[in-house]
C-alpha positions as CSV (number, residue, x, y, z in Angstrom):
1,V,46.3,-10.9,-92.3
2,N,46.3,-12.3,-95.9
3,N,48.3,-15.3,-94.5
4,K,51.0,-13.0,-93.2
5,N,52.0,-12.6,-89.5
6,I,51.3,-9.2,-88.1
7,L,52.5,-7.6,-84.8
8,I,49.6,-5.7,-83.2
9,R,50.7,-2.3,-82.2
10,G,48.1,0.1,-80.9
11,G,46.4,1.9,-78.1
12,G,43.1,3.0,-76.7
13,W,41.0,5.7,-78.5
14,N,40.0,8.8,-76.6
15,P,37.3,10.7,-78.5
16,D,37.2,14.5,-78.6
17,L,36.7,15.7,-74.9
18,F,33.7,17.7,-75.8
19,L,32.3,15.4,-78.4
20,T,32.3,18.2,-81.0
21,Q,31.3,17.3,-84.5
22,I,32.4,20.5,-86.3
23,N,35.0,19.5,-88.9
24,R,35.1,16.2,-87.1
25,S,35.5,14.1,-90.3
26,T,38.6,16.0,-91.3
27,S,40.0,15.8,-87.8
28,V,39.5,12.0,-87.5
29,E,41.1,11.4,-90.9
30,H,44.1,13.4,-89.7
31,E,44.2,11.3,-86.6
32,M,44.1,8.1,-88.6
33,Q,46.9,9.3,-90.7
34,L,48.9,10.2,-87.5
35,I,48.3,6.6,-86.3
36,R,49.8,5.3,-89.5
37,H,52.8,7.7,-89.3
38,M,53.4,6.6,-85.7
39,G,53.8,3.0,-86.9
40,L,50.7,1.8,-85.1
41,N,48.1,-0.4,-86.7
42,T,45.3,-1.0,-84.1
43,I,42.8,0.9,-82.0
44,R,40.9,-0.4,-79.0
45,L,37.4,1.1,-78.4
46,E,36.4,0.3,-74.9
47,G,32.7,1.2,-74.9
48,K,33.4,4.4,-76.9
49,F,31.7,3.5,-80.2
50,Q,32.2,6.1,-83.0
51,N,30.1,7.3,-85.9
52,D,30.0,5.3,-89.2
53,E,32.7,7.5,-90.9
54,F,35.2,6.5,-88.2
55,Y,34.9,2.8,-89.2
56,Y,35.1,3.5,-92.9
57,L,38.3,5.6,-92.3
58,A,39.8,2.7,-90.4
59,D,39.0,0.4,-93.4
60,K,40.6,3.0,-95.7
61,Y,43.8,3.3,-93.8
62,G,44.2,-0.3,-92.8
63,I,43.7,0.3,-89.1
64,L,42.5,-2.7,-87.2
65,L,39.8,-2.1,-84.5
66,M,39.0,-3.9,-81.2
67,P,35.6,-2.6,-80.1
68,G,33.6,-3.8,-77.1
69,W,31.8,-2.9,-73.8
70,A,33.4,-0.7,-71.2
71,C,34.6,-1.7,-67.7
72,C,33.7,-0.1,-64.4
73,D,30.2,0.9,-65.2
74,A,26.7,-0.5,-65.8
75,W,28.0,-3.0,-68.4
76,Q,29.8,-4.8,-65.6
77,H,27.4,-4.2,-62.7
78,W,25.6,-7.5,-63.4
79,F,24.5,-7.8,-59.7
80,A,22.1,-4.9,-60.4
81,W,20.7,-6.2,-63.7
82,K,17.1,-7.2,-64.0
83,E,15.3,-8.5,-67.1
84,E,15.2,-5.1,-68.7
85,Q,19.0,-4.7,-68.6
86,I,19.5,-8.2,-69.9
87,V,17.3,-7.4,-72.9
88,V,19.0,-4.0,-73.5
89,S,22.5,-5.5,-73.3
90,R,21.6,-8.4,-75.7
91,E,20.0,-6.1,-78.3
92,S,22.7,-3.5,-78.0
93,L,25.2,-6.2,-78.9
94,R,23.0,-7.2,-81.8
95,S,22.8,-3.6,-83.0
96,Q,26.6,-3.1,-82.9
97,V,27.3,-6.5,-84.6
98,K,24.9,-5.7,-87.5
99,R,26.6,-2.3,-87.8
100,L,30.2,-3.4,-87.6
101,R,30.3,-6.8,-89.2
102,I,30.8,-5.4,-92.7
103,H,34.0,-3.7,-91.9
104,P,37.3,-5.5,-92.7
105,S,39.0,-3.4,-90.0
106,M,37.3,-5.5,-87.2
107,L,40.0,-7.5,-85.4
108,A,37.9,-8.7,-82.4
109,F,34.9,-7.8,-80.3
110,F,35.1,-7.8,-76.5
111,Y,31.7,-8.5,-75.0
112,S,33.1,-7.8,-71.6
113,S,36.2,-5.9,-70.4
114,D,37.9,-6.4,-67.0
115,E,35.7,-9.3,-65.8
116,L,34.0,-12.4,-67.1
117,P,30.2,-12.0,-67.6
118,P,28.0,-14.4,-65.7
119,M,27.3,-17.6,-67.7
120,E,23.7,-16.7,-68.4
121,I,24.7,-13.4,-69.9
122,E,27.6,-14.9,-71.9
123,I,25.1,-17.4,-73.3
124,E,22.9,-14.6,-74.5
125,Y,25.9,-12.8,-76.1
126,L,27.2,-15.9,-77.9
127,R,23.7,-16.6,-79.3
128,V,23.6,-13.1,-80.8
129,L,27.1,-13.4,-82.3
130,K,26.0,-16.7,-84.0
131,E,22.6,-15.4,-85.1
132,E,24.1,-12.3,-86.7
133,N,27.0,-14.0,-88.4
134,W,29.8,-12.2,-86.7
135,V,32.9,-13.7,-88.4
136,S,35.8,-12.0,-86.6
137,P,37.2,-13.2,-83.3
138,Y,35.3,-12.4,-80.0
139,L,36.5,-12.4,-76.4
140,A,34.7,-12.8,-73.1
141,T,37.2,-10.5,-71.3
142,A,40.2,-8.4,-71.8
143,S,41.8,-10.0,-68.8
144,N,43.7,-13.3,-68.4
145,L,40.7,-15.3,-67.3
146,T,39.1,-18.5,-68.4
147,S,35.4,-18.8,-69.4
148,T,33.5,-22.0,-68.8
149,L,31.9,-21.5,-72.2
150,T,34.8,-20.2,-74.4
151,G,37.9,-21.2,-72.5
152,P,41.0,-19.0,-71.8
153,S,40.9,-15.5,-73.1
154,G,44.4,-15.7,-74.5
155,V,45.1,-12.1,-73.5
156,K,46.2,-10.2,-70.4
157,M,45.3,-6.9,-68.7
158,S,48.3,-6.7,-66.3
159,G,49.2,-3.1,-66.9
160,P,51.4,-1.3,-66.0
161,Y,49.5,2.0,-65.8
162,V,52.4,4.2,-64.5
163,W,56.0,4.9,-65.5
164,E,58.4,2.0,-65.5
165,P,62.2,2.1,-66.3
166,P,62.9,1.1,-69.9
167,N,64.6,-2.1,-69.0
168,Y,61.3,-3.4,-67.5
169,W,59.9,-3.9,-70.9
170,L,63.0,-5.8,-72.1
171,E,63.6,-8.0,-69.0
172,D,60.3,-8.9,-67.5
173,S,59.0,-12.3,-68.9
174,N,56.4,-14.9,-68.3
175,E,59.1,-17.3,-67.1
176,Q,59.4,-15.3,-63.8
177,E,57.8,-16.8,-60.7
178,I,55.4,-13.8,-60.7
179,P,55.2,-12.4,-64.3
180,L,54.2,-8.8,-64.5
181,G,53.4,-6.7,-67.5
182,G,56.5,-6.9,-69.7
183,A,56.6,-7.4,-73.4
184,F,55.0,-10.9,-73.6
185,G,51.5,-12.1,-74.4
186,F,48.7,-9.9,-75.8
187,L,48.4,-6.9,-73.6
188,T,44.9,-5.4,-74.0
189,E,45.7,-2.3,-72.0
190,G,48.8,-0.9,-70.3
191,G,51.8,1.4,-70.9
192,P,54.2,3.8,-69.3
193,G,51.5,5.9,-67.7
194,A,51.3,9.7,-67.7
195,T,52.1,11.8,-70.7
196,P,52.3,15.5,-69.7
197,M,51.6,18.0,-72.4
198,T,54.3,19.8,-74.3
199,Y,54.9,23.3,-73.0
200,E,53.1,24.9,-76.0
201,S,50.0,22.9,-75.3
202,L,50.3,23.5,-71.6
203,A,50.5,27.3,-72.1
204,K,47.3,27.2,-74.1
205,T,45.5,25.1,-71.6
206,V,46.5,26.2,-68.2
207,P,46.2,29.9,-67.0
208,S,49.6,31.7,-67.0
209,D,49.5,32.2,-63.2
210,K,49.0,28.5,-62.7
211,L,51.8,27.2,-64.9
212,W,54.2,26.7,-62.1
213,P,54.6,25.0,-59.7
214,I,52.5,22.0,-60.6
215,N,49.0,22.3,-59.1
216,F,45.4,21.2,-59.5
217,D,45.1,22.9,-62.9
218,W,47.7,20.4,-64.1
219,D,45.9,17.6,-62.3
220,Y,42.7,18.3,-64.2
221,H,44.4,16.9,-67.3
222,C,45.3,13.7,-65.6
223,G,42.9,10.8,-64.8
224,N,39.9,10.6,-62.5
225,Q,40.5,13.0,-59.6
226,Q,39.2,10.4,-57.2
227,G,41.2,7.6,-58.7
228,L,44.8,6.4,-58.5
229,F,45.9,8.5,-61.5
230,G,44.5,11.9,-60.7
231,D,47.8,13.6,-60.6
232,L,51.5,13.2,-61.6
233,G,52.5,11.6,-58.3
234,F,53.7,8.4,-60.0
235,F,55.5,10.3,-62.8
236,T,57.4,13.2,-61.2
237,P,59.5,11.3,-58.6
238,P,61.2,9.0,-61.2
239,L,61.5,12.0,-63.6
240,E,63.4,14.0,-61.0
241,S,65.6,11.0,-60.1
242,R,66.7,10.5,-63.7
243,Y,66.7,14.0,-65.0
244,G,67.0,16.2,-61.9
245,K,64.5,18.7,-60.3
246,S,62.8,21.2,-62.6
247,H,62.5,24.9,-61.8
248,S,59.9,26.0,-64.4
249,A,57.1,24.6,-66.5
250,Q,59.3,24.8,-69.6
251,E,62.1,22.7,-68.0
252,Y,59.6,20.2,-66.6
253,S,58.0,19.8,-70.0
254,I,61.2,19.3,-71.9
255,K,62.4,16.6,-69.4
256,S,58.9,15.0,-69.5
257,Q,59.1,14.7,-73.3
258,A,62.5,13.0,-73.1
259,A,61.2,10.6,-70.4
260,I,58.0,9.8,-72.4
261,Y,59.9,9.1,-75.5
262,E,62.4,6.9,-73.6
263,S,59.7,4.8,-71.9
264,H,57.3,4.4,-74.9
265,R,60.2,3.5,-77.2
266,A,61.3,0.8,-74.8
267,M,57.8,-0.7,-74.7
268,F,57.4,-1.0,-78.4
269,E,61.0,-2.2,-78.9
270,G,60.3,-4.9,-76.2
271,Y,57.3,-6.2,-78.2
272,N,59.2,-5.9,-81.5
273,Q,62.0,-8.1,-80.3
274,N,59.4,-10.8,-79.3
275,K,57.1,-10.4,-82.3
276,Y,55.3,-13.5,-83.6
277,L,56.5,-15.5,-80.6
278,S,55.0,-13.8,-77.5
279,T,51.4,-14.8,-77.9
């Protein structure tokens, strides 16, 4: 940026759970300020495009943005596409490009997420990007894959998606026989996994008679209940191994916060020690 190297530090953006708009502009501005205070500089928007004010606030606060299509839904179900879906996808890209190209906060646009689009679809996307004068970088995928048309993506989507010990981020490297998700390369998504709420938030969210022991009311605030991350099964065992068993929601929350801080700090320190050299 302005001929200066920059270490990209960011995360995925989760919009308000209920998509409420009351006082939303004030709330988003506070969230942008929080991102700055956390020492982060980038947001990835995987299919969750925001209102115009969001992008102007990103410009204002110097937050880089990585928008693009989502994974695991109709945007990647190309096997089911017919002519209508091809037209809608192409013109949807055109609409977003016209809308976003004026913003200096644009770091890159992902016209696919986990997988490479079929060549005929990618040709359509590339034509739109050229016709509409998109000047920022664009990527065919968020994974470590090679497109016949645009070459290697230059990024990886290796995870991890669950808790790892702090030394993982400092020791895993691409020089290993089977490199994993350590602090090397451009990681488009990944991290130490679950982040249980503080006790204060938990007490406001979960009924008092469901606060302990951990139960489905806690699981509701995890990931997809039918997916791999629908509960704290990957988080609690290592937490208990390192900090001991908990006997109340308060104790569990305090230990969780320590573990979360420990793991996230290690991840960012791992990338900091490799800055400007890992990609």
